[in-house]
LOKOLTOR-319370 format. One record per residue (C-alpha): residue number from 1; x, y, z. Coordinates in steps of 0.5 Angstrom, whole numbers, plus 500, padded with zeros to 3 digits. Layout:
+------+-----+-----+-----+
! resi !  c1 !  c2 !  c3 !
+------+-----+-----+-----+
!  NUM !   X !   Y !   Z !
...
+------+-----+-----+-----+
//
This chain:
+------+-----+-----+-----+
! resi !  c1 !  c2 !  c3 !
+------+-----+-----+-----+
!    1 ! 524 ! 378 ! 569 !
!    2 ! 517 ! 378 ! 572 !
!    3 ! 511 ! 381 ! 569 !
!    4 ! 511 ! 387 ! 574 !
!    5 ! 518 ! 388 ! 572 !
!    6 ! 516 ! 389 ! 565 !
!    7 ! 510 ! 393 ! 566 !
!    8 ! 515 ! 398 ! 570 !
!    9 ! 520 ! 398 ! 564 !
!   10 ! 514 ! 399 ! 559 !
!   11 ! 511 ! 405 ! 563 !
!   12 ! 517 ! 409 ! 565 !
!   13 ! 521 ! 408 ! 559 !
!   14 ! 524 ! 415 ! 556 !
!   15 ! 521 ! 413 ! 549 !
!   16 ! 514 ! 413 ! 547 !
!   17 ! 512 ! 406 ! 546 !
!   18 ! 505 ! 404 ! 543 !
!   19 ! 502 ! 398 ! 542 !
!   20 ! 497 ! 397 ! 536 !
!   21 ! 493 ! 391 ! 533 !
!   22 ! 492 ! 389 ! 526 !
!   23 ! 487 ! 394 ! 525 !
!   24 ! 491 ! 400 ! 527 !
!   25 ! 487 ! 401 ! 534 !
!   26 ! 492 ! 403 ! 540 !
!   27 ! 492 ! 397 ! 545 !
!   28 ! 496 ! 401 ! 550 !
!   29 ! 501 ! 406 ! 550 !
!   30 ! 506 ! 408 ! 556 !
!   31 ! 506 ! 414 ! 560 !
!   32 ! 512 ! 418 ! 556 !
!   33 ! 507 ! 417 ! 549 !
!   34 ! 501 ! 420 ! 553 !
!   35 ! 505 ! 426 ! 555 !
!   36 ! 509 ! 427 ! 548 !
!   37 ! 503 ! 427 ! 544 !
!   38 ! 499 ! 431 ! 549 !
!   39 ! 494 ! 426 ! 551 !
!   40 ! 491 ! 424 ! 558 !
!   41 ! 493 ! 418 ! 562 !
!   42 ! 490 ! 412 ! 558 !
!   43 ! 486 ! 417 ! 553 !
!   44 ! 490 ! 414 ! 547 !
!   45 ! 487 ! 407 ! 548 !
!   46 ! 482 ! 405 ! 543 !
!   47 ! 484 ! 411 ! 538 !
!   48 ! 487 ! 409 ! 531 !
!   49 ! 494 ! 410 ! 530 !
!   50 ! 492 ! 414 ! 524 !
!   51 ! 491 ! 420 ! 529 !
!   52 ! 498 ! 420 ! 531 !
!   53 ! 500 ! 421 ! 523 !
!   54 ! 500 ! 428 ! 520 !
!   55 ! 493 ! 429 ! 516 !
!   56 ! 497 ! 430 ! 509 !
!   57 ! 500 ! 423 ! 509 !
!   58 ! 495 ! 419 ! 513 !
!   59 ! 493 ! 415 ! 506 !
!   60 ! 500 ! 414 ! 505 !
!   61 ! 501 ! 411 ! 512 !
!   62 ! 495 ! 406 ! 511 !
!   63 ! 499 ! 403 ! 505 !
!   64 ! 505 ! 402 ! 509 !
!   65 ! 501 ! 399 ! 515 !
!   66 ! 498 ! 394 ! 510 !
!   67 ! 505 ! 393 ! 507 !
!   68 ! 508 ! 392 ! 514 !
!   69 ! 502 ! 387 ! 516 !
!   70 ! 503 ! 383 ! 510 !
!   71 ! 511 ! 382 ! 512 !
!   72 ! 512 ! 384 ! 519 !
!   73 ! 520 ! 385 ! 520 !
!   74 ! 523 ! 389 ! 526 !
!   75 ! 526 ! 395 ! 522 !
!   76 ! 527 ! 403 ! 523 !
!   77 ! 522 ! 407 ! 519 !
!   78 ! 524 ! 413 ! 514 !
!   79 ! 530 ! 412 ! 511 !
!   80 ! 532 ! 418 ! 507 !
!   81 ! 527 ! 422 ! 509 !
!   82 ! 524 ! 426 ! 515 !
!   83 ! 518 ! 423 ! 519 !
!   84 ! 513 ! 427 ! 523 !
!   85 ! 508 ! 425 ! 528 !
!   86 ! 502 ! 429 ! 530 !
!   87 ! 500 ! 431 ! 537 !
!   88 ! 493 ! 432 ! 540 !
!   89 ! 493 ! 439 ! 538 !
!   90 ! 495 ! 438 ! 531 !
!   91 ! 502 ! 441 ! 532 !
!   92 ! 507 ! 436 ! 529 !
!   93 ! 514 ! 435 ! 531 !
!   94 ! 520 ! 431 ! 527 !
!   95 ! 521 ! 424 ! 530 !
!   96 ! 525 ! 417 ! 529 !
!   97 ! 520 ! 411 ! 529 !
!   98 ! 522 ! 404 ! 529 !
!   99 ! 517 ! 398 ! 529 !
!  100 ! 517 ! 391 ! 532 !
!  101 ! 512 ! 386 ! 533 !
!  102 ! 510 ! 380 ! 537 !
!  103 ! 504 ! 375 ! 537 !
!  104 ! 499 ! 375 ! 542 !
!  105 ! 494 ! 368 ! 542 !
!  106 ! 492 ! 369 ! 534 !
!  107 ! 493 ! 377 ! 534 !
!  108 ! 499 ! 380 ! 531 !
!  109 ! 501 ! 386 ! 535 !
!  110 ! 505 ! 392 ! 532 !
!  111 ! 510 ! 396 ! 537 !
!  112 ! 512 ! 403 ! 535 !
!  113 ! 518 ! 406 ! 539 !
!  114 ! 518 ! 414 ! 537 !
!  115 ! 523 ! 419 ! 539 !
!  116 ! 522 ! 426 ! 539 !
!  117 ! 528 ! 429 ! 535 !
!  118 ! 526 ! 436 ! 535 !
!  119 ! 532 ! 438 ! 539 !
!  120 ! 537 ! 434 ! 534 !
!  121 ! 534 ! 437 ! 528 !
!  122 ! 535 ! 444 ! 531 !
!  123 ! 542 ! 442 ! 533 !
!  124 ! 543 ! 440 ! 525 !
!  125 ! 540 ! 446 ! 523 !
!  126 ! 544 ! 450 ! 527 !
!  127 ! 550 ! 446 ! 525 !
!  128 ! 549 ! 447 ! 518 !
!  129 ! 547 ! 455 ! 519 !
!  130 ! 554 ! 455 ! 523 !
!  131 ! 558 ! 452 ! 517 !
!  132 ! 554 ! 456 ! 512 !
!  133 ! 556 ! 462 ! 516 !
!  134 ! 563 ! 460 ! 517 !
!  135 ! 564 ! 459 ! 509 !
!  136 ! 561 ! 466 ! 508 !
!  137 ! 566 ! 469 ! 513 !
!  138 ! 572 ! 465 ! 509 !
!  139 ! 569 ! 468 ! 503 !
!  140 ! 569 ! 475 ! 505 !
!  141 ! 576 ! 474 ! 509 !
!  142 ! 579 ! 472 ! 502 !
!  143 ! 576 ! 479 ! 499 !
!  144 ! 579 ! 483 ! 504 !
!  145 ! 586 ! 487 ! 505 !
!  146 ! 589 ! 483 ! 511 !
!  147 ! 593 ! 489 ! 513 !
!  148 ! 588 ! 495 ! 513 !
!  149 ! 590 ! 500 ! 519 !
!  150 ! 585 ! 503 ! 523 !
!  151 ! 587 ! 510 ! 521 !
!  152 ! 586 ! 508 ! 514 !
!  153 ! 579 ! 505 ! 516 !
!  154 ! 577 ! 512 ! 519 !
!  155 ! 580 ! 516 ! 513 !
!  156 ! 576 ! 512 ! 508 !
!  157 ! 569 ! 513 ! 513 !
!  158 ! 570 ! 520 ! 513 !
!  159 ! 571 ! 520 ! 505 !
!  160 ! 565 ! 516 ! 504 !
!  161 ! 561 ! 521 ! 509 !
!  162 ! 564 ! 527 ! 505 !
!  163 ! 562 ! 523 ! 498 !
!  164 ! 554 ! 522 ! 501 !
!  165 ! 554 ! 529 ! 503 !
!  166 ! 556 ! 531 ! 496 !
!  167 ! 552 ! 527 ! 493 !
!  168 ! 546 ! 529 ! 497 !
!  169 ! 548 ! 537 ! 496 !
!  170 ! 549 ! 535 ! 488 !
!  171 ! 542 ! 532 ! 488 !
!  172 ! 539 ! 538 ! 492 !
!  173 ! 542 ! 543 ! 487 !
!  174 ! 539 ! 539 ! 481 !
!  175 ! 532 ! 539 ! 484 !
!  176 ! 533 ! 546 ! 485 !
!  177 ! 535 ! 547 ! 478 !
!  178 ! 530 ! 543 ! 475 !
!  179 ! 525 ! 547 ! 479 !
!  180 ! 528 ! 554 ! 477 !
!  181 ! 528 ! 551 ! 469 !
!  182 ! 520 ! 549 ! 470 !
!  183 ! 518 ! 556 ! 473 !
!  184 ! 522 ! 560 ! 468 !
!  185 ! 519 ! 556 ! 462 !
!  186 ! 512 ! 556 ! 465 !
!  187 ! 512 ! 563 ! 467 !
!  188 ! 515 ! 565 ! 460 !
!  189 ! 509 ! 561 ! 457 !
!  190 ! 503 ! 563 ! 462 !
!  191 ! 505 ! 571 ! 462 !
!  192 ! 506 ! 571 ! 455 !
!  193 ! 499 ! 569 ! 453 !
!  194 ! 495 ! 574 ! 457 !
!  195 ! 500 ! 580 ! 456 !
!  196 ! 499 ! 579 ! 448 !
!  197 ! 492 ! 579 ! 449 !
!  198 ! 492 ! 585 ! 453 !
!  199 ! 496 ! 588 ! 448 !
!  200 ! 493 ! 586 ! 442 !
!  201 ! 486 ! 588 ! 445 !
!  202 ! 489 ! 595 ! 447 !
!  203 ! 491 ! 596 ! 440 !
!  204 ! 484 ! 594 ! 437 !
!  205 ! 480 ! 598 ! 442 !
!  206 ! 484 ! 604 ! 439 !
!  207 ! 481 ! 603 ! 432 !
!  208 ! 474 ! 603 ! 434 !
!  209 ! 473 ! 611 ! 436 !
!  210 ! 466 ! 612 ! 433 !
!  211 ! 460 ! 611 ! 438 !
!  212 ! 457 ! 606 ! 433 !
!  213 ! 463 ! 601 ! 434 !
!  214 ! 462 ! 601 ! 442 !
!  215 ! 460 ! 594 ! 442 !
!  216 ! 467 ! 592 ! 439 !
!  217 ! 470 ! 596 ! 444 !
!  218 ! 467 ! 593 ! 449 !
!  219 ! 468 ! 586 ! 447 !
!  220 ! 476 ! 587 ! 447 !
!  221 ! 475 ! 591 ! 454 !
!  222 ! 472 ! 584 ! 456 !
!  223 ! 478 ! 580 ! 453 !
!  224 ! 483 ! 585 ! 457 !
!  225 ! 479 ! 584 ! 463 !
!  226 ! 479 ! 577 ! 463 !
!  227 ! 487 ! 577 ! 461 !
!  228 ! 488 ! 581 ! 467 !
!  229 ! 484 ! 576 ! 472 !
!  230 ! 488 ! 571 ! 469 !
!  231 ! 495 ! 574 ! 471 !
!  232 ! 492 ! 575 ! 478 !
!  233 ! 490 ! 568 ! 478 !
!  234 ! 497 ! 566 ! 476 !
!  235 ! 500 ! 571 ! 482 !
!  236 ! 495 ! 568 ! 487 !
!  237 ! 498 ! 561 ! 486 !
!  238 ! 505 ! 563 ! 487 !
!  239 ! 503 ! 567 ! 493 !
!  240 ! 499 ! 561 ! 496 !
!  241 ! 505 ! 557 ! 495 !
!  242 ! 509 ! 562 ! 499 !
!  243 ! 504 ! 562 ! 504 !
!  244 ! 503 ! 555 ! 505 !
!  245 ! 511 ! 553 ! 505 !
!  246 ! 512 ! 559 ! 510 !
!  247 ! 506 ! 556 ! 515 !
!  248 ! 502 ! 563 ! 514 !
!  249 ! 496 ! 559 ! 512 !
!  250 ! 491 ! 556 ! 517 !
!  251 ! 485 ! 552 ! 517 !
!  252 ! 479 ! 557 ! 520 !
!  253 ! 473 ! 553 ! 521 !
!  254 ! 466 ! 555 ! 521 !
!  255 ! 459 ! 552 ! 520 !
!  256 ! 458 ! 551 ! 512 !
!  257 ! 453 ! 549 ! 507 !
!  258 ! 456 ! 545 ! 502 !
!  259 ! 451 ! 546 ! 497 !
!  260 ! 452 ! 554 ! 497 !
!  261 ! 460 ! 553 ! 497 !
!  262 ! 459 ! 548 ! 490 !
!  263 ! 454 ! 553 ! 487 !
!  264 ! 458 ! 559 ! 488 !
!  265 ! 464 ! 555 ! 485 !
!  266 ! 460 ! 553 ! 479 !
!  267 ! 458 ! 560 ! 478 !
!  268 ! 465 ! 563 ! 478 !
!  269 ! 467 ! 557 ! 473 !
!  270 ! 461 ! 558 ! 468 !
!  271 ! 465 ! 563 ! 463 !
!  272 ! 470 ! 557 ! 463 !
!  273 ! 465 ! 552 ! 460 !
!  274 ! 466 ! 550 ! 453 !
!  275 ! 461 ! 549 ! 448 !
!  276 ! 456 ! 543 ! 450 !
!  277 ! 460 ! 542 ! 457 !
!  278 ! 456 ! 541 ! 463 !
!  279 ! 457 ! 540 ! 470 !
!  280 ! 452 ! 535 ! 473 !
!  281 ! 452 ! 535 ! 481 !
!  282 ! 449 ! 530 ! 486 !
!  283 ! 449 ! 532 ! 493 !
!  284 ! 447 ! 528 ! 500 !
!  285 ! 449 ! 533 ! 505 !
!  286 ! 443 ! 536 ! 509 !
!  287 ! 446 ! 539 ! 515 !
!  288 ! 451 ! 544 ! 516 !
!  289 ! 458 ! 542 ! 517 !
!  290 ! 464 ! 545 ! 521 !
!  291 ! 470 ! 546 ! 516 !
!  292 ! 474 ! 552 ! 513 !
!  293 ! 469 ! 555 ! 508 !
!  294 ! 475 ! 559 ! 504 !
!  295 ! 480 ! 553 ! 503 !
!  296 ! 474 ! 548 ! 501 !
!  297 ! 471 ! 553 ! 496 !
!  298 ! 478 ! 554 ! 493 !
!  299 ! 479 ! 546 ! 493 !
!  300 ! 473 ! 545 ! 489 !
!  301 ! 474 ! 551 ! 484 !
!  302 ! 481 ! 548 ! 482 !
!  303 ! 478 ! 541 ! 481 !
!  304 ! 472 ! 543 ! 477 !
!  305 ! 477 ! 548 ! 473 !
!  306 ! 482 ! 542 ! 471 !
!  307 ! 476 ! 538 ! 469 !
!  308 ! 473 ! 543 ! 465 !
!  309 ! 480 ! 545 ! 462 !
!  310 ! 482 ! 538 ! 460 !
!  311 ! 475 ! 536 ! 457 !
!  312 ! 473 ! 537 ! 450 !
!  313 ! 466 ! 540 ! 448 !
!  314 ! 460 ! 537 ! 449 !
!  315 ! 463 ! 533 ! 455 !
!  316 ! 460 ! 532 ! 462 !
!  317 ! 464 ! 534 ! 469 !
!  318 ! 461 ! 530 ! 475 !
!  319 ! 461 ! 533 ! 482 !
!  320 ! 459 ! 529 ! 488 !
!  321 ! 458 ! 532 ! 495 !
!  322 ! 457 ! 527 ! 500 !
!  323 ! 457 ! 527 ! 508 !
!  324 ! 459 ! 520 ! 511 !
!  325 ! 460 ! 518 ! 518 !
!  326 ! 465 ! 524 ! 520 !
!  327 ! 467 ! 525 ! 513 !
!  328 ! 466 ! 529 ! 507 !
!  329 ! 467 ! 526 ! 501 !
!  330 ! 468 ! 530 ! 494 !
!  331 ! 468 ! 526 ! 488 !
!  332 ! 470 ! 530 ! 481 !
!  333 ! 470 ! 526 ! 475 !
!  334 ! 471 ! 528 ! 468 !
!  335 ! 471 ! 525 ! 461 !
!  336 ! 478 ! 529 ! 459 !
!  337 ! 485 ! 527 ! 456 !
!  338 ! 487 ! 523 ! 462 !
!  339 ! 494 ! 522 ! 466 !
!  340 ! 499 ! 517 ! 464 !
!  341 ! 501 ! 512 ! 470 !
!  342 ! 508 ! 515 ! 470 !
!  343 ! 505 ! 522 ! 471 !
!  344 ! 500 ! 521 ! 476 !
!  345 ! 506 ! 519 ! 481 !
!  346 ! 509 ! 526 ! 480 !
!  347 ! 502 ! 530 ! 479 !
!  348 ! 502 ! 534 ! 486 !
!  349 ! 510 ! 536 ! 485 !
!  350 ! 511 ! 544 ! 485 !
!  351 ! 511 ! 546 ! 477 !
!  352 ! 510 ! 539 ! 475 !
!  353 ! 505 ! 538 ! 469 !
!  354 ! 503 ! 532 ! 465 !
!  355 ! 506 ! 531 ! 458 !
!  356 ! 500 ! 531 ! 455 !
!  357 ! 498 ! 538 ! 458 !
!  358 ! 503 ! 542 ! 456 !
!  359 ! 498 ! 545 ! 450 !
!  360 ! 494 ! 547 ! 456 !
!  361 ! 494 ! 553 ! 460 !
!  362 ! 497 ! 552 ! 467 !
!  363 ! 502 ! 553 ! 472 !
!  364 ! 503 ! 546 ! 475 !
!  365 ! 501 ! 549 ! 482 !
!  366 ! 494 ! 548 ! 482 !
!  367 ! 494 ! 540 ! 485 !
!  368 ! 500 ! 542 ! 489 !
!  369 ! 496 ! 547 ! 493 !
!  370 ! 490 ! 543 ! 493 !
!  371 ! 494 ! 537 ! 497 !
!  372 ! 497 ! 542 ! 502 !
!  373 ! 490 ! 545 ! 503 !
!  374 ! 487 ! 538 ! 504 !
!  375 ! 493 ! 537 ! 509 !
!  376 ! 491 ! 543 ! 513 !
!  377 ! 484 ! 540 ! 513 !
!  378 ! 487 ! 533 ! 516 !
!  379 ! 484 ! 530 ! 509 !
!  380 ! 486 ! 525 ! 504 !
!  381 ! 486 ! 526 ! 496 !
!  382 ! 486 ! 520 ! 491 !
!  383 ! 487 ! 520 ! 484 !
!  384 ! 485 ! 515 ! 478 !
!  385 ! 486 ! 516 ! 471 !
!  386 ! 486 ! 513 ! 464 !
!  387 ! 489 ! 516 ! 458 !
!  388 ! 484 ! 518 ! 453 !
!  389 ! 478 ! 516 ! 458 !
!  390 ! 478 ! 521 ! 464 !
!  391 ! 480 ! 523 ! 471 !
!  392 ! 477 ! 522 ! 478 !
!  393 ! 479 ! 525 ! 484 !
!  394 ! 476 ! 523 ! 491 !
!  395 ! 477 ! 527 ! 497 !
!  396 ! 476 ! 525 ! 504 !
!  397 ! 475 ! 531 ! 509 !
!  398 ! 474 ! 530 ! 517 !
!  399 ! 468 ! 535 ! 519 !
!  400 ! 464 ! 536 ! 526 !
!  401 ! 457 ! 535 ! 525 !
!  402 ! 452 ! 541 ! 526 !
!  403 ! 448 ! 541 ! 533 !
!  404 ! 442 ! 545 ! 535 !
!  405 ! 446 ! 547 ! 541 !
+------+-----+-----+-----+
//
């Protein structure tokens, strides 16, 4: 066969053929090799054979090449393991590689025959998956009843549906029963305390008929007034939940001075402060914002009252009101009793109260109502807390900027 014939066979072979010298420099590569590895014609000449090996095994490949050069033999590579080659764009593909050699003058030349076996590997994987699937189906078929009828299957399906519906109904019934129990327990406790105070103070007022006892009478009358206000607050929470669930509360936006709302809320809560307690504020809201004044005030009062209620004497409650880009950020932090991780998951449910809060007055509706108000304002609420260390509540509420126009 002439040299031209050999060149034609080399150039048009449907397998990648690469010839390199003893130093691993590519001397020539056929058209299929250039196409397989993503190089332009004749671009591979002069490159190191190592560029065709995945980077992770380059060091090992150099050792194997040195071993082959020391004892050249015609052989296939990769017995018992998968081999991979690397393209110009650094993608890799599975390959079968065989080596041979010849001498040209005093130079030992190595010939590598490389075949892309991606299709073969895919077929093997598909075959293994099919085998696994068949084995799985055989295992499942062994567990099934051979002679089930369609009528029985339909009946079983209907029974399963009925079972699921019954389970859902029972779960709903249990939830309603739990809510009812929580409501009765909360209401009996929350109403009993102010009613007892009213009865006691009313009885004591009768014992101070003389003019000089006016101060004592006023003290008990004030106590009666506070208890009545407390009852009104409880009833207002019940009514608010009802109105929210019926969709009868809507956000009504107006231009609002945030410091004014906060100051009004703090003024309402001065009577709640315990000995040595103080509220520290930080404002960064220079311009009016467009939001619902009433809802925002109720949210602020609720969060501050919780912080005061669950903090001890001489503790600090911190309130930050910041206007960010298109968002109002309100942060309320306290040094109170904190909330466990388990209780934090249910904190916004109706009538739910944390285990360590049962000795404090409360309906379990406050944060539920706050969350609903924030939802009406298209905002978000986050709560972080550690037992015995305190709680931080962060609100983000969208708003519209004030315009002189």
